[in-house]
Each structure stands twice: as structure tokens, then as C-alpha cells.
DRENTORKOL-3810 file (N, C-alpha, C; in nm, 4 decimals):
REM DRENTORKOL-3810
@n.u->0.7109; n.v->1.2836; n.w->-1.3474; ca.u->0.6631; ca.v->1.1599; ca.w->-1.2901; c.u->0.5477; c.v->1.1093; c.w->-1.3769
@n.u->0.5574; n.v->0.9858; n.w->-1.4204; ca.u->0.4478; ca.v->0.9294; ca.w->-1.4985; c.u->0.3667; c.v->0.8333; c.w->-1.4119
@n.u->0.2388; n.v->0.8251; n.w->-1.4445; ca.u->0.1462; ca.v->0.7425; ca.w->-1.3679; c.u->0.0896; c.v->0.6324; c.w->-1.4557
@n.u->0.0600; n.v->0.5173; n.w->-1.3931; ca.u->0.0050; ca.v->0.4007; ca.w->-1.4616; c.u->-0.1294; c.v->0.3680; c.w->-1.3971
@n.u->-0.2298; n.v->0.3432; n.w->-1.4804; ca.u->-0.3612; ca.v->0.3047; ca.w->-1.4274; c.u->-0.3519; c.v->0.1638; c.w->-1.3699
@n.u->-0.3991; n.v->0.1482; n.w->-1.2454; ca.u->-0.3955; ca.v->0.0174; ca.w->-1.1803; c.u->-0.5337; c.v->-0.0327; c.w->-1.1390
@n.u->-0.6328; n.v->0.0568; n.w->-1.1368; ca.u->-0.7673; ca.v->0.0165; ca.w->-1.0950; c.u->-0.8658; c.v->0.1274; c.w->-1.1287
@n.u->-0.9932; n.v->0.0957; n.w->-1.1129; ca.u->-1.0997; ca.v->0.1949; ca.w->-1.1186; c.u->-1.1484; c.v->0.2179; c.w->-0.9761
@n.u->-1.1982; n.v->0.3368; n.w->-0.9492; ca.u->-1.2520; ca.v->0.3652; ca.w->-0.8164; c.u->-1.3558; c.v->0.2623; c.w->-0.7744
@n.u->-1.4340; n.v->0.2144; n.w->-0.8685; ca.u->-1.5382; ca.v->0.1162; ca.w->-0.8372; c.u->-1.4807; c.v->-0.0187; c.w->-0.7938
@n.u->-1.3511; n.v->-0.0413; n.w->-0.8186; ca.u->-1.2852; ca.v->-0.1656; ca.w->-0.7766; c.u->-1.2490; c.v->-0.1648; c.w->-0.6285
@n.u->-1.2532; n.v->-0.0466; n.w->-0.5654; ca.u->-1.2064; ca.v->-0.0333; ca.w->-0.4279; c.u->-1.3215; c.v->-0.0198; c.w->-0.3306
@n.u->-1.3197; n.v->-0.1040; n.w->-0.2274; ca.u->-1.4154; ca.v->-0.0935; ca.w->-0.1176; c.u->-1.3432; c.v->-0.0288; c.w->-0.0006
@n.u->-1.4038; n.v->0.0671; n.w->0.0655; ca.u->-1.3371; ca.v->0.1313; ca.w->0.1791; c.u->-1.2901; c.v->0.0292; c.w->0.2827
@n.u->-1.1623; n.v->0.0409; n.w->0.3219; ca.u->-1.1061; ca.v->-0.0459; ca.w->0.4246; c.u->-1.0759; c.v->-0.1875; c.w->0.3817
@n.u->-1.0839; n.v->-0.2174; n.w->0.2526; ca.u->-1.0553; ca.v->-0.3521; ca.w->0.2029; c.u->-0.9335; c.v->-0.3463; c.w->0.1107
@n.u->-0.8222; n.v->-0.4113; n.w->0.1500; ca.u->-0.7024; ca.v->-0.4087; ca.w->0.0665; c.u->-0.7263; c.v->-0.4756; c.w->-0.0687
@n.u->-0.6691; n.v->-0.4167; n.w->-0.1739; ca.u->-0.6792; ca.v->-0.4726; ca.w->-0.3089; c.u->-0.5389; c.v->-0.4881; c.w->-0.3656
@n.u->-0.5059; n.v->-0.6076; n.w->-0.4106; ca.u->-0.3759; ca.v->-0.6345; ca.w->-0.4714; c.u->-0.3735; c.v->-0.5830; c.w->-0.6146
@n.u->-0.2630; n.v->-0.5178; n.w->-0.6510; ca.u->-0.2394; ca.v->-0.4749; ca.w->-0.7886; c.u->-0.0942; c.v->-0.5042; c.w->-0.8223
@n.u->-0.0667; n.v->-0.5159; n.w->-0.9505; ca.u->0.0679; ca.v->-0.5444; ca.w->-0.9979; c.u->0.1055; c.v->-0.4400; c.w->-1.1021
@n.u->0.2232; n.v->-0.3798; n.w->-1.0866; ca.u->0.2768; ca.v->-0.2875; ca.w->-1.1857; c.u->0.4132; c.v->-0.3423; c.w->-1.2249
@n.u->0.4233; n.v->-0.3888; n.w->-1.3489; ca.u->0.5435; ca.v->-0.4576; ca.w->-1.3939; c.u->0.5711; c.v->-0.5730; c.w->-1.2977
@n.u->0.6842; n.v->-0.5736; n.w->-1.2299; ca.u->0.7168; ca.v->-0.6815; ca.w->-1.1351; c.u->0.6926; c.v->-0.6406; c.w->-0.9902
@n.u->0.6219; n.v->-0.5321; n.w->-0.9696; ca.u->0.6018; ca.v->-0.4786; ca.w->-0.8350; c.u->0.4605; c.v->-0.5063; c.w->-0.7862
@n.u->0.4504; n.v->-0.5837; n.w->-0.6769; ca.u->0.3213; ca.v->-0.6137; ca.w->-0.6146; c.u->0.2909; c.v->-0.5049; c.w->-0.5117
@n.u->0.1703; n.v->-0.4505; n.w->-0.5194; ca.u->0.1280; ca.v->-0.3437; ca.w->-0.4290; c.u->-0.0105; c.v->-0.3728; c.w->-0.3744
@n.u->-0.0432; n.v->-0.2996; n.w->-0.2698; ca.u->-0.1766; ca.v->-0.3040; ca.w->-0.2107; c.u->-0.2345; c.v->-0.1631; c.w->-0.2167
@n.u->-0.3567; n.v->-0.1534; n.w->-0.2661; ca.u->-0.4318; ca.v->-0.0282; ca.w->-0.2626; c.u->-0.5308; c.v->-0.0362; c.w->-0.1481
@n.u->-0.5436; n.v->0.0727; n.w->-0.0743; ca.u->-0.6428; ca.v->0.0789; ca.w->0.0329; c.u->-0.7111; c.v->0.2146; c.w->0.0264
@n.u->-0.8439; n.v->0.2102; n.w->0.0242; ca.u->-0.9228; ca.v->0.3337; ca.w->0.0266; c.u->-0.9706; c.v->0.3563; c.w->0.1695
@n.u->-0.9356; n.v->0.4739; n.w->0.2233; ca.u->-0.9796; ca.v->0.5152; ca.w->0.3565; c.u->-1.0504; c.v->0.6486; c.w->0.3375
@n.u->-1.1788; n.v->0.6519; n.w->0.3662; ca.u->-1.2603; ca.v->0.7715; ca.w->0.3401; c.u->-1.2433; c.v->0.8077; c.w->0.1924
@n.u->-1.1937; n.v->0.9256; n.w->0.1620; ca.u->-1.1765; ca.v->0.9668; ca.w->0.0227; c.u->-1.0321; c.v->0.9559; c.w->-0.0252
@n.u->-0.9427; n.v->0.9041; n.w->0.0594; ca.u->-0.8020; ca.v->0.8902; ca.w->0.0225; c.u->-0.7712; c.v->0.7472; c.w->-0.0201
@n.u->-0.6769; n.v->0.7355; n.w->-0.1121; ca.u->-0.6309; ca.v->0.6040; ca.w->-0.1568; c.u->-0.4806; c.v->0.5976; c.w->-0.1343
@n.u->-0.4385; n.v->0.4886; n.w->-0.0741; ca.u->-0.2976; ca.v->0.4680; ca.w->-0.0434; c.u->-0.2460; c.v->0.3465; c.w->-0.1202
@n.u->-0.1185; n.v->0.3511; n.w->-0.1578; ca.u->-0.0532; ca.v->0.2382; ca.w->-0.2242; c.u->0.0754; c.v->0.2078; c.w->-0.1500
@n.u->0.0888; n.v->0.0821; n.w->-0.1072; ca.u->0.2092; ca.v->0.0366; ca.w->-0.0381; c.u->0.2528; c.v->-0.0961; c.w->-0.0979
@n.u->0.3783; n.v->-0.1298; n.w->-0.0728; ca.u->0.4294; ca.v->-0.2605; ca.w->-0.1169; c.u->0.3464; c.v->-0.3706; c.w->-0.0519
@n.u->0.3239; n.v->-0.4781; n.w->-0.1256; ca.u->0.2432; ca.v->-0.5907; ca.w->-0.0751; c.u->0.3294; c.v->-0.6952; c.w->-0.0063
@n.u->0.4362; n.v->-0.6536; n.w->0.0576; ca.u->0.5232; ca.v->-0.7490; ca.w->0.1250; c.u->0.5661; c.v->-0.6926; c.w->0.2596
@n.u->0.5335; n.v->-0.7631; n.w->0.3664; ca.u->0.5747; ca.v->-0.7232; ca.w->0.5004; c.u->0.7275; c.v->-0.7220; c.w->0.5061
@n.u->0.7832; n.v->-0.6204; n.w->0.5688; ca.u->0.9285; ca.v->-0.6099; ca.w->0.5774; c.u->0.9869; c.v->-0.7018; c.w->0.6839
@n.u->0.9032; n.v->-0.7677; n.w->0.7613; ca.u->0.9517; ca.v->-0.8594; ca.w->0.8649; c.u->0.9853; c.v->-0.9959; c.w->0.8077
@n.u->0.8878; n.v->-1.0622; n.w->0.7436; ca.u->0.9144; ca.v->-1.1956; ca.w->0.6897; c.u->0.8513; c.v->-1.2190; c.w->0.5535
@n.u->0.8390; n.v->-1.1144; n.w->0.4750; ca.u->0.7982; ca.v->-1.1251; ca.w->0.3347; c.u->0.6585; c.v->-1.1835; c.w->0.3133
@n.u->0.5695; n.v->-1.1671; n.w->0.4073; ca.u->0.4299; ca.v->-1.2110; ca.w->0.3941; c.u->0.3526; c.v->-1.1090; c.w->0.3113
@n.u->0.2587; n.v->-1.1556; n.w->0.2283; ca.u->0.1728; ca.v->-1.0634; ca.w->0.1548; c.u->0.0808; c.v->-0.9911; c.w->0.2525
@n.u->0.0629; n.v->-0.8624; n.w->0.2293; ca.u->-0.0208; ca.v->-0.7808; ca.w->0.3173; c.u->-0.1641; c.v->-0.7691; c.w->0.2701
@n.u->-0.1924; n.v->-0.8123; n.w->0.1485; ca.u->-0.3260; ca.v->-0.7932; ca.w->0.0922; c.u->-0.4348; c.v->-0.8565; c.w->0.1797
@n.u->-0.4021; n.v->-0.9579; n.w->0.2570; ca.u->-0.4992; ca.v->-1.0211; ca.w->0.3463; c.u->-0.5040; c.v->-0.9579; c.w->0.4831
@n.u->-0.4320; n.v->-0.8457; n.w->0.4996; ca.u->-0.4220; ca.v->-0.7821; ca.w->0.6298; c.u->-0.5446; c.v->-0.7030; c.w->0.6696
@n.u->-0.5574; n.v->-0.6819; n.w->0.7984; ca.u->-0.6675; ca.v->-0.6066; ca.w->0.8571; c.u->-0.6350; c.v->-0.4577; c.w->0.8523
@n.u->-0.7333; n.v->-0.3764; n.w->0.8167; ca.u->-0.7161; ca.v->-0.2312; ca.w->0.8116; c.u->-0.7817; c.v->-0.1698; c.w->0.9346
@n.u->-0.7045; n.v->-0.0862; n.w->1.0050; ca.u->-0.7583; ca.v->-0.0148; ca.w->1.1200; c.u->-0.7081; c.v->0.1287; c.w->1.1133
@n.u->-0.8021; n.v->0.2233; n.w->1.1215; ca.u->-0.7677; ca.v->0.3649; ca.w->1.1050; c.u->-0.6914; c.v->0.3796; c.w->0.9738
@n.u->-0.5672; n.v->0.4190; n.w->0.9793; ca.u->-0.4886; ca.v->0.4363; ca.w->0.8567; c.u->-0.3652; c.v->0.3460; c.w->0.8603
@n.u->-0.3864; n.v->0.2213; n.w->0.9063; ca.u->-0.2767; ca.v->0.1252; ca.w->0.9114; c.u->-0.3224; c.v->-0.0094; c.w->0.8577
@n.u->-0.2233; n.v->-0.0903; n.w->0.8172; ca.u->-0.2492; ca.v->-0.2256; ca.w->0.7704; c.u->-0.1698; c.v->-0.3218; c.w->0.8578
@n.u->-0.2349; n.v->-0.4312; n.w->0.8958; ca.u->-0.1722; ca.v->-0.5303; ca.w->0.9825; c.u->-0.1307; c.v->-0.6523; c.w->0.9006
@n.u->-0.0076; n.v->-0.6956; n.w->0.9204; ca.u->0.0394; ca.v->-0.8168; ca.w->0.8530; c.u->-0.0390; c.v->-0.9353; c.w->0.9083
@n.u->-0.0962; n.v->-1.0183; n.w->0.8198; ca.u->-0.1770; ca.v->-1.1302; ca.w->0.8672; c.u->-0.0951; c.v->-1.2419; c.w->0.9325
@n.u->0.0367; n.v->-1.2409; n.w->0.9157; ca.u->0.1190; ca.v->-1.3492; ca.w->0.9704; c.u->0.1610; c.v->-1.3256; c.w->1.1148
@n.u->0.2212; n.v->-1.2111; n.w->1.1440; ca.u->0.2713; ca.v->-1.1867; ca.w->1.2787; c.u->0.2146; c.v->-1.0613; c.w->1.3437
@n.u->0.1252; n.v->-0.9907; n.w->1.2754; ca.u->0.0554; ca.v->-0.8788; ca.w->1.3364; c.u->0.1268; c.v->-0.7450; c.w->1.3361
@n.u->0.2377; n.v->-0.7323; n.w->1.2644; ca.u->0.3048; ca.v->-0.6020; ca.w->1.2572; c.u->0.2107; c.v->-0.5020; c.w->1.1903
@n.u->0.2078; n.v->-0.3802; n.w->1.2425; ca.u->0.1258; ca.v->-0.2734; ca.w->1.1856; c.u->0.2135; c.v->-0.1752; c.w->1.1097
@n.u->0.1621; n.v->-0.1285; n.w->0.9949; ca.u->0.2311; ca.v->-0.0297; ca.w->0.9129; c.u->0.1387; c.v->0.0871; c.w->0.8850
@n.u->0.1927; n.v->0.2078; n.w->0.8892; ca.u->0.1174; ca.v->0.3274; ca.w->0.8554; c.u->0.1010; c.v->0.3339; c.w->0.7037
@n.u->-0.0214; n.v->0.3488; n.w->0.6568; ca.u->-0.0462; ca.v->0.3526; ca.w->0.5125; c.u->0.0023; c.v->0.4815; c.w->0.4475
@n.u->0.0098; n.v->0.5902; n.w->0.5227; ca.u->0.0548; ca.v->0.7173; ca.w->0.4661; c.u->0.2062; c.v->0.7209; c.w->0.4483
@n.u->0.2790; n.v->0.6818; n.w->0.5515; ca.u->0.4251; ca.v->0.6943; ca.w->0.5492; c.u->0.4970; c.v->0.5632; c.w->0.5235
@n.u->0.4289; n.v->0.4510; n.w->0.5451; ca.u->0.4933; ca.v->0.3212; ca.w->0.5348; c.u->0.5632; c.v->0.2794; c.w->0.6623
@n.u->0.5676; n.v->0.3658; n.w->0.7641; ca.u->0.6405; ca.v->0.3383; ca.w->0.8881; c.u->0.5906; c.v->0.2115; c.w->0.9555
@n.u->0.6857; n.v->0.1334; n.w->1.0085; ca.u->0.6514; ca.v->0.0180; ca.w->1.0911; c.u->0.6084; c.v->0.0721; c.w->1.2267
@n.u->0.4857; n.v->0.0419; n.w->1.2665; ca.u->0.4300; ca.v->0.0956; ca.w->1.3905; c.u->0.4466; c.v->0.0014; c.w->1.5086
@n.u->0.4565; n.v->-0.1293; n.w->1.4811; ca.u->0.4717; ca.v->-0.2265; ca.w->1.5895; c.u->0.5696; c.v->-0.3357; c.w->1.5472
@n.u->0.6267; n.v->-0.3979; n.w->1.6475; ca.u->0.7100; ca.v->-0.5162; ca.w->1.6237; c.u->0.6203; c.v->-0.6309; c.w->1.5812
@n.u->0.6700; n.v->-0.7261; n.w->1.5095; ca.u->0.8108; ca.v->-0.7544; ca.w->1.4883; c.u->0.8744; c.v->-0.6770; c.w->1.3725
@n.u->0.7996; n.v->-0.6003; n.w->1.2971; ca.u->0.8587; ca.v->-0.5237; ca.w->1.1862; c.u->0.9291; c.v->-0.3998; c.w->1.2405
@n.u->1.0433; n.v->-0.3675; n.w->1.1811; ca.u->1.1153; ca.v->-0.2463; ca.w->1.2174; c.u->1.1462; c.v->-0.1607; c.w->1.0945
@n.u->1.1416; n.v->-0.2201; n.w->0.9767; ca.u->1.1685; ca.v->-0.1470; ca.w->0.8525; c.u->1.0365; c.v->-0.0991; c.w->0.7913
@n.u->1.0373; n.v->0.0193; n.w->0.7299; ca.u->0.9138; ca.v->0.0719; ca.w->0.6685; c.u->0.8789; c.v->-0.0001; c.w->0.5387
@n.u->0.7527; n.v->0.0104; n.w->0.5015; ca.u->0.7056; ca.v->-0.0356; ca.w->0.3705; c.u->0.7339; c.v->0.0728; c.w->0.2680
@n.u->0.7485; n.v->0.0344; n.w->0.1456; ca.u->0.7526; ca.v->0.1334; ca.w->0.0377; c.u->0.6116; c.v->0.1850; c.w->0.0154
@n.u->0.6013; n.v->0.3125; n.w->-0.0070; ca.u->0.4737; ca.v->0.3742; ca.w->-0.0426; c.u->0.4880; c.v->0.4350; c.w->-0.1810
@n.u->0.3774; n.v->0.4495; n.w->-0.2508; ca.u->0.3786; ca.v->0.4989; ca.w->-0.3878; c.u->0.2789; c.v->0.6125; c.w->-0.4032
@n.u->0.3148; n.v->0.7144; n.w->-0.4813; ca.u->0.2210; ca.v->0.8240; ca.w->-0.5075; c.u->0.0980; c.v->0.7741; c.w->-0.5828
@n.u->-0.0189; n.v->0.8194; n.w->-0.5387; ca.u->-0.1460; ca.v->0.7807; ca.w->-0.6000; c.u->-0.2155; c.v->0.9061; c.w->-0.6487
@n.u->-0.2794; n.v->0.8949; n.w->-0.7636; ca.u->-0.3581; ca.v->1.0044; ca.w->-0.8204; c.u->-0.4868; c.v->0.9444; c.w->-0.8760
@n.u->-0.5942; n.v->1.0194; n.w->-0.8684; ca.u->-0.7213; ca.v->0.9766; ca.w->-0.9276; c.u->-0.7522; c.v->1.0713; c.w->-1.0427
@n.u->-0.7823; n.v->1.0137; n.w->-1.1579; ca.u->-0.8177; ca.v->1.0903; ca.w->-1.2775; c.u->-0.9528; c.v->1.0391; c.w->-1.3248
@n.u->-1.0576; n.v->1.1137; n.w->-1.2926; ca.u->-1.1929; ca.v->1.0663; ca.w->-1.3225; c.u->-1.2224; c.v->0.9472; c.w->-1.2340
@n.u->-1.2399; n.v->0.8289; n.w->-1.2954; ca.u->-1.2636; ca.v->0.7076; ca.w->-1.2168; c.u->-1.1404; c.v->0.6181; c.w->-1.2139
@n.u->-1.0312; n.v->0.6617; n.w->-1.2759; ca.u->-0.9091; ca.v->0.5811; ca.w->-1.2829; c.u->-0.8177; c.v->0.6080; c.w->-1.1635
@n.u->-0.7670; n.v->0.5010; n.w->-1.1030; ca.u->-0.6684; ca.v->0.5104; ca.w->-0.9956; c.u->-0.5319; c.v->0.4869; c.w->-1.0584
@n.u->-0.4427; n.v->0.5839; n.w->-1.0409; ca.u->-0.3113; ca.v->0.5806; ca.w->-1.1040; c.u->-0.2021; c.v->0.5791; c.w->-0.9976
@n.u->-0.0931; n.v->0.5067; n.w->-1.0258; ca.u->0.0215; ca.v->0.4987; ca.w->-0.9353; c.u->0.1466; c.v->0.5325; c.w->-1.0135
@n.u->0.2388; n.v->0.6020; n.w->-0.9475; ca.u->0.3702; ca.v->0.6299; ca.w->-1.0069; c.u->0.4744; c.v->0.5411; c.w->-0.9415
@n.u->0.5597; n.v->0.4829; n.w->-1.0245; ca.u->0.6727; ca.v->0.4055; ca.w->-0.9727; c.u->0.8038; c.v->0.4608; c.w->-1.0255
@n.u->0.8024; n.v->0.5826; n.w->-1.0818; ca.u->0.9210; ca.v->0.6419; ca.w->-1.1419; c.u->1.0301; c.v->0.6763; c.w->-1.0425
@n.u->0.9918; n.v->0.7374; n.w->-0.9317; ca.u->1.0888; ca.v->0.7839; ca.w->-0.8351; c.u->1.1047; c.v->0.6821; c.w->-0.7235
@n.u->1.2108; n.v->0.7018; n.w->-0.6431; ca.u->1.2252; ca.v->0.6210; ca.w->-0.5245; c.u->1.1081; c.v->0.6545; c.w->-0.4334
@n.u->1.0220; n.v->0.5567; n.w->-0.4053; ca.u->0.9037; ca.v->0.5852; ca.w->-0.3238; c.u->0.9400; c.v->0.6205; c.w->-0.1807
@n.u->0.8498; n.v->0.6936; n.w->-0.1140; ca.u->0.8717; ca.v->0.7221; ca.w->0.0267; c.u->0.8636; c.v->0.5920; c.w->0.1037
@n.u->0.9325; n.v->0.5869; n.w->0.2154; ca.u->0.9362; ca.v->0.4657; ca.w->0.2943; c.u->1.0388; c.v->0.3667; c.w->0.2432
@n.u->1.1023; n.v->0.3962; n.w->0.1291; ca.u->1.1992; ca.v->0.3042; ca.w->0.0711; c.u->1.3263; c.v->0.3036; c.w->0.1537
@n.u->1.3831; n.v->0.1859; n.w->0.1740; ca.u->1.5095; ca.v->0.1793; ca.w->0.2466; c.u->1.6168; c.v->0.2594; c.w->0.1738
@n.u->1.7058; n.v->0.3197; n.w->0.2498; ca.u->1.8136; ca.v->0.3991; ca.w->0.1903; c.u->1.9207; c.v->0.3126; c.w->0.1311
END
């Protein structure tokens, strides 16, 4: 699995979503305590960007219709969303935040 640098730790504020782009893939990074999560930046309900969403505990809320998604698993936690978000493996190397897009990410539709 290869990783691509997408941000520096100093770019991330706890609980504040940050948009990043890897090739043609839009993602959201969220730092919760000492963990960093990467999920697709598109709500599975109506394709709204999630980067403007509210973070609560370890979930992100779609700013359009309020669907909640688990940042760890990508699971849709509330309606109107029923499909999970894609999640991506994250690694920190020094101050660099790295994401892998090599494998089928967890939360990906079958």
C-alpha cells in the first residue's frame, strides 16, 4: 500500500473538516483528539459536499439534510442516508498526513 501526502498536522484543527484532493478523489480529513480520519467528501444521499459539515463525537453531519456518518467506519448513522461513505487509511509520518487510495477503501459499496 502506498501513501500520498495530503496535509501537514499543522493544517488540521481538531473537529474542523478539511478538504483535500488526491488525483480525482475529493476527501475530508478530520482530526479528533490524536486520531485523523479520511472519508469521501460526498454525502451518499444527494451528493452534497461534507467539508462544511458539523463534527460531533466521531461523526460528520451532512450540511444539506443532516445525515450523520461515522468517521471510523463510514457507516450511515441516520436517515436520509443509508449507504456508507468511503473511508481511507491514514498514516502520520513526522508532521506529514498521508492517505492511501491503493486498495478498495473500507465503507466502499460492494
